[in-house]
C-alpha positions as CSV (number, residue, x, y, z in Angstrom):
1,M,74.5,94.9,85.9
2,F,77.0,98.1,86.1
3,N,79.3,98.9,83.7
4,I,82.5,97.2,84.4
5,F,85.1,99.6,82.5
6,S,85.5,102.9,81.8
7,K,86.4,104.0,78.1
8,K,89.6,104.3,78.5
9,I,89.8,100.8,79.4
10,N,89.4,97.5,76.7
11,Q,86.5,95.4,78.5
12,N,88.6,92.0,76.7
13,I,91.9,93.5,79.1
14,F,91.6,91.2,81.3
15,N,89.8,88.1,79.4
16,G,91.5,85.0,79.9
17,I,93.6,85.8,83.2
18,V,93.5,83.4,85.8
19,D,93.3,85.5,88.9
20,F,95.3,83.9,91.7
21,H,94.7,85.9,94.8
22,N,91.3,86.6,96.3
23,H,89.8,85.5,99.2
24,V,86.2,84.3,97.6
25,L,85.9,81.2,100.0
26,P,83.2,81.0,102.2
27,G,83.8,81.7,106.3
28,I,87.4,81.4,106.1
29,D,88.9,85.1,106.5
30,D,88.1,88.5,106.0
31,G,86.1,87.7,102.1
32,C,82.9,85.9,101.8
33,K,81.2,84.9,105.3
34,N,79.1,82.2,103.1
35,V,78.5,79.9,99.9
36,K,75.7,82.8,98.9
37,E,78.3,85.3,98.8
38,S,80.9,83.3,97.1
39,L,78.5,82.2,94.6
40,K,77.7,86.2,93.7
41,M,81.4,87.0,93.6
42,L,82.3,84.3,90.7
43,N,79.3,85.6,88.3
44,I,81.3,88.7,89.0
45,F,84.6,87.3,87.7
46,N,82.5,85.6,85.0
47,Y,81.2,89.0,83.9
48,L,84.8,90.4,84.1
49,G,86.1,88.0,81.5
50,I,88.1,86.4,84.2
51,K,87.4,82.5,84.0
52,K,89.7,80.8,85.8
53,I,90.5,81.0,89.5
54,I,92.3,80.3,92.8
55,P,91.5,81.3,96.3
56,S,94.3,82.6,98.4
57,P,92.9,82.7,101.9
58,H,94.7,84.1,104.9
59,I,97.4,82.5,106.7
60,Y,97.6,84.9,109.7
61,T,98.0,83.0,113.1
62,E,97.0,86.3,114.9
63,L,93.3,86.6,113.2
64,Y,92.9,83.9,110.4
65,P,95.0,80.5,111.6
66,N,94.5,78.6,108.5
67,N,95.6,76.1,107.5
68,K,95.6,72.9,104.7
69,K,93.1,71.1,106.4
70,S,90.7,74.5,106.9
71,I,91.3,75.6,103.3
72,K,90.7,72.4,101.9
73,S,87.6,72.3,104.1
74,A,86.1,75.9,102.5
75,F,87.5,74.8,99.0
76,E,85.0,71.2,99.6
77,K,82.3,73.0,101.0
78,L,81.9,76.1,97.6
79,K,82.6,73.0,95.2
80,S,79.5,71.0,96.9
81,N,76.9,73.5,96.5
82,K,74.4,72.6,93.6
83,E,74.8,76.7,92.9
84,F,78.2,75.8,92.4
85,K,78.4,73.8,89.5
86,A,76.5,76.3,87.3
87,Q,78.6,78.3,87.5
88,K,81.3,79.0,84.1
89,V,84.4,80.0,86.4
90,I,86.5,77.7,87.0
91,I,88.1,76.2,90.8
92,N,90.0,73.4,90.9
93,S,92.6,74.2,93.3
94,Y,93.6,76.7,95.8
95,S,96.6,78.1,97.3
96,A,97.2,80.7,100.6
97,E,98.4,84.0,101.3
98,Y,100.8,84.2,103.4
99,L,101.8,86.3,106.3
100,I,105.4,87.3,106.5
101,D,105.5,87.3,110.3
102,D,108.6,85.0,113.0
103,I,105.5,82.0,112.8
104,F,106.1,82.1,109.4
105,L,110.1,82.3,109.2
106,N,109.6,79.1,111.8
107,K,108.0,76.9,109.0
108,L,110.3,77.8,106.6
109,K,113.3,77.0,108.7
110,N,111.3,74.2,109.4
111,K,110.9,73.5,105.7
112,D,107.4,73.0,105.7
113,Q,105.4,72.3,102.8
114,L,103.5,75.6,101.7
115,L,100.4,76.2,99.3
116,C,101.7,77.3,96.0
117,P,98.9,78.5,93.6
118,F,101.2,77.3,91.2
119,K,104.2,75.5,90.4
120,N,106.7,76.4,93.3
121,H,105.2,80.1,93.7
122,V,104.1,81.9,97.1
123,L,102.0,84.4,97.5
124,I,102.8,86.5,100.5
125,E,102.1,90.0,102.2
126,I,103.7,91.8,104.9
127,P,101.7,94.3,107.4
128,L,101.1,97.2,105.3
129,H,103.3,99.0,108.4
130,G,105.2,96.6,108.6
131,D,108.9,96.8,108.4
132,V,111.0,95.1,105.0
133,L,113.9,93.8,107.2
134,I,111.5,90.8,107.6
135,L,110.4,90.9,103.9
136,N,114.5,90.3,103.0
137,E,115.1,87.6,105.3
138,A,111.7,85.7,104.4
139,L,113.1,86.0,100.6
140,F,116.4,84.9,101.7
141,L,114.5,81.8,103.6
142,L,111.8,81.1,100.4
143,Q,114.2,81.2,97.9
144,E,116.6,78.8,100.4
145,S,114.3,76.6,100.5
146,N,113.1,76.2,96.3
147,Y,110.5,78.9,96.2
148,V,109.7,82.1,94.1
149,P,108.0,84.7,96.2
150,I,105.6,86.4,94.8
151,L,104.4,89.8,97.0
152,A,101.5,90.5,96.9
153,H,100.3,94.3,96.2
154,P,103.8,96.0,96.7
155,E,102.1,99.2,96.5
156,R,100.0,99.4,99.8
157,F,102.8,98.9,102.0
158,V,104.3,101.9,103.9
159,C,107.8,100.8,104.1
160,I,107.6,100.3,99.7
161,N,107.9,104.1,99.5
162,D,109.6,104.3,96.9
163,T,110.8,102.9,92.9
164,K,114.0,102.2,94.5
165,K,112.5,99.7,97.4
166,I,111.1,98.0,95.0
167,E,113.8,97.5,92.7
168,Q,116.1,96.1,95.7
169,L,112.8,93.8,96.4
170,K,113.1,92.6,92.2
171,L,117.0,92.0,92.7
172,R,116.4,89.8,96.0
173,G,114.5,87.1,93.9
174,A,111.0,88.6,94.6
175,M,108.6,88.8,92.0
176,T,105.4,91.0,92.3
177,Q,101.9,91.0,91.9
178,L,99.5,94.9,91.4
179,N,96.0,94.4,92.6
180,I,93.8,96.0,90.2
181,N,92.2,98.4,92.6
182,S,95.2,100.0,93.2
183,L,95.3,102.2,89.7
184,N,92.1,103.5,90.7
185,G,92.8,105.2,94.2
186,Y,90.4,102.4,96.1
187,Y,93.3,102.0,99.2
188,G,93.9,105.5,98.2
189,K,96.0,108.5,96.7
190,M,99.4,107.6,97.6
191,V,98.9,103.9,96.6
192,E,97.8,104.8,93.1
193,T,100.3,107.0,92.7
194,K,103.2,104.6,93.1
195,A,100.8,101.6,91.1
196,K,100.5,103.4,88.0
197,K,103.7,104.9,88.3
198,W,105.1,101.5,89.1
199,L,103.4,99.8,86.2
200,R,105.0,102.6,83.8
201,S,108.3,101.6,84.7
202,G,107.7,98.1,84.4
203,L,107.9,96.8,87.6
204,Y,104.8,94.4,88.2
205,D,104.8,90.9,86.9
206,F,101.2,90.2,87.7
207,I,98.2,91.8,88.1
208,C,94.8,89.8,90.1
209,T,91.8,91.3,92.1
210,D,92.7,90.6,95.7
211,A,88.8,90.7,95.7
212,H,87.0,90.6,99.0
213,N,83.5,90.7,98.3
214,T,81.1,92.4,95.6
215,Y,82.0,95.6,96.0
216,Q,86.0,95.2,95.4
217,L,84.9,93.6,92.0
218,E,82.7,96.0,90.8
219,S,85.2,98.9,92.3
220,I,86.8,97.8,88.8
221,S,84.6,99.5,86.3
222,N,86.2,103.0,87.8
223,I,89.9,102.5,86.4
224,K,91.3,105.2,84.5
225,I,94.1,104.6,83.0
226,T,96.6,105.8,80.3
227,K,97.8,104.1,77.0
228,K,101.3,103.5,78.2
229,E,99.7,101.9,81.2
230,R,97.0,100.3,79.3
231,K,99.6,98.6,77.0
232,E,101.8,97.4,80.1
233,I,98.3,95.4,81.5
234,E,98.4,93.8,78.4
235,K,102.0,92.4,78.7
236,I,101.3,91.2,82.4
237,C,98.0,89.6,81.3
238,L,100.0,88.1,78.8
239,F,102.7,86.8,80.2
240,Q,100.3,85.4,83.5
241,K,98.5,83.5,80.6
242,R,101.2,82.1,79.7
243,Y,103.4,82.1,82.9
244,I,100.4,80.1,84.6
C-alpha cells in the first residue's frame, strides 16, 4: 500500500468525514467505468479513514445526461454486487453534481426537485472557463426555491481568480467545497495557490475528494501543508462531521 500522507499531515485528519463529492458510481460519468473500479476506490476510501461517502455523479445534459432514474440504477448496481457487501465504507444515499447551464436554470424555474447530498443542499459547478454571471443567477434561483447552494471547487474556476470574488459569492449565499487534491498541485500551481490562500483565510465550508479514480485518491499522499493550513482543515472537518 502506498503512503497516504506526508510527514506534514496527520493520517487521521480526514477520519470520520462524509465525502459527498465523488464519482464512484460505475459507468455513469467520467468516474468509475465499472463496479470493479468502484470497489477499488472504496478500499482506498476506507484506508484514508473516510468511512462514509455520498456519490455525486455529473448531471450535464451535453455529456452526462443523467437523471434520478439513471443515478439510482448505478447506485443499485454497485450495492447489489456480492463483493460490495464486504466493504466497510457506508453508502446509503446518492446525490448529483449539477452543471449550471440554461437547462439547469429552467429546472429551477420549473421547480423541479433536485438531488441533495444532505438536507436541502445542492452541489453545483460551472464550466472551468465559465462566466460568473450565470452562477449568480443560479444562486438567486436556488435560494428562492429554498435550496442551499454548495459551489464545488471554486479554486478551479478561471473566472473566480481573486479573494474578493469568492467573498462576493459567499455573501450571495454560496457555501464552498474545497477539493483535497487542489492543495497538492494536481490541478496546477495556480489552483494550488488559490486553494491554500483561501483555506488560510477561512473561506471554505467543506472539503471533499472529488475523486474520479484510484489515482486521484492516491494523489492525496502528495499533500504538504503548513500548520495554519492544517488547523483550518481540522476546523472544516469538525464542522463537516457535525453538519452532515
